[in-house]
N, C-alpha and C positions, 0 to 999 in steps of 0.2 A: 503495499499499500503506498509503505514512503518514497520507492521509489514509483510506482505511477506518479505521487505532487511534484517529483522532482521533475520528473520529464517533461510535464503539464507544464511545468513553472519555466522548466529551459524554453521551451518551442514557445511561447508566451512570451516571453525575455528575444526569442532568436527573431519572430514576427515582427517584434516592437521595431527592434536595429534594423528590422530589410524593409519597414514603412515609412522611419524616418531620415533612411539614407535614400532612399527615393524621393520623399518631401522636399528633401535636402539640395539634390539636382536642380530644380526648378526655378531659372529667375524671369525677369520681371523683361520685360523687352526696352529698350533703350526709346528713352525721355524722344519725340521729334524735333524738339522744342531744347536742345539741352541748356543743363546750368554750367556758365562761363561766368567767370570775375578778371574783371578788370584793377587794375593797380596805378598809387604812384608813390618810388618812395620806399626804402628797405629798414626796416629793422629801426632805431631809433629819431629814423628819417622820415618813414612809410609819412603819409598826408591821409588818404585819401584810397576806398576800398570800395568795388559793387561787386554784386551778385544778380549775377542776371540768368533770364532766360532766353535763349538766342532762341526767335522765334524764324523761319525761310519763308518767301517772298513765294513760291511753290508756280511765278505763271499771274500772279495777285502781286499788286500794286500797296503802298506802302501807306494809300493817303482808304484804300482799301480794309487796309488793317486796324487802322490808330484810327477813326471815326473822329475828325475835326472836330475841332472844340467841343470834347468831349477825354473829363479826366481819362487816361492812358496806365497804365499799370509800369509800361515804360520795359516793353520787354515778355513774353512767355510765363505763363503759369503764376509760380507767386508774384507779389507786384514785388520792387526789384531792390532789394538792401544797398545800403551804402551806410559805409561807415565814414567818418573821420576820427585822425587820430589828434589832430589838433583843431584848437578851438579856425575856423576858416570864416570869410565873410563870402555870400549870393548875397546881390543886389544890392551892397548896405548895410546889411544885416546879417552880425553875428551870428552863427552855429557855434554852437558847444559842440568840444568831441563827444564824440560816440554814436549809436544806430541808428538810423531814421528810412525811410519808404520814399525813393525819390517816383516820383507820376511825373506827368507834362500832362498836358492840352495842346496837342498837332496843330496847327493849325497851315494857312498858307502861305506866310509869308511870312510868320512868326513861330514862335513855340512858345508855352510857360515849361517853366520849366518848377517844381514845389518841392519844399524839402520838408518831409512829415515828422509829428512824432507817431501818425498810425505808423506801429509791425505787427510783422506778422498776418500779413495782405493773403488772401487771397484773390488775385488780381489786381481793379481798384473798390473791387465792391467795400471793402470796410475805410474808403478813403472821407475823414468829416473834414470839411475846409475850416472848421475852426481847428484839427489839428493842426494850421501850416504853420509852421517856422519861418522857413523865406520862402522864397519865391523872386524869380523875376524873367520877363520874356526880352528874345535873341533871338535875332534872324534866323532864316532857315538860305541857305544854299544849295545850290547841289553842281554837282559831280561828271563829269567825265564817267570815270568808273564804276560802274552796281556792283551796290552787296548785295549778293543772294541773303547771307543772314542780316539779322541785324549786331550791332555789335559797335563797343564799347572800347576807346580808350584815356591815357591823361599822354598829356605834356608839357612840361615845364613851359611858363611865361615868366616875365618882369615879377613878379608881383605874386605869382601864385604856381597855380594848375588850372587848365583848361581843360574840361573833358566833354571829348568831341564824339559824339552821337549819331553815326552813321546807319543809314538800310534804303536801299534804293542806289541810289543817286543824291538823296537830300543829303545833306549832313547842316547838324549842330554843334557850335563851341558856346559850352557852358564854361565861366571862371569861378574860376575858387580863389576868393584872393585871404593873404594875409592880417 
């Protein structure tokens, strides 16, 4: 009887091991708008970093995907996360070092860039105008080269750093100053 119980226990443990191994081999498919990051500076000299989803045009236009004159998450999936490692200014207003969401309101000739204290949002659903920390209106320019994937990059400026947003032929430069 003890042998029978032991065999049952061993058989059960073996079946559980097989089922856990089979489950462990299932992986989710790749995200269609993968997460990316862009930053400026390193170590103690780091100023700024963003985490954002990179949607693809796939035959569509930027204007179709961003909804003119409406708050946009500035990428795909979750709202873009902005981390300032030092106090910076946006549009003349000081933004303290910390973590924020970055929203935009795209227009034909200019975009409104919004730094918000609303964090951990899916898309722009959690955006509340009252939680705007700073904003600036910047001009839109066009480039000859088209970017299939939404992209953000940084470059040093005379008084801080510029964040460049590009998608399709649309380009926007956002000045963060010290």
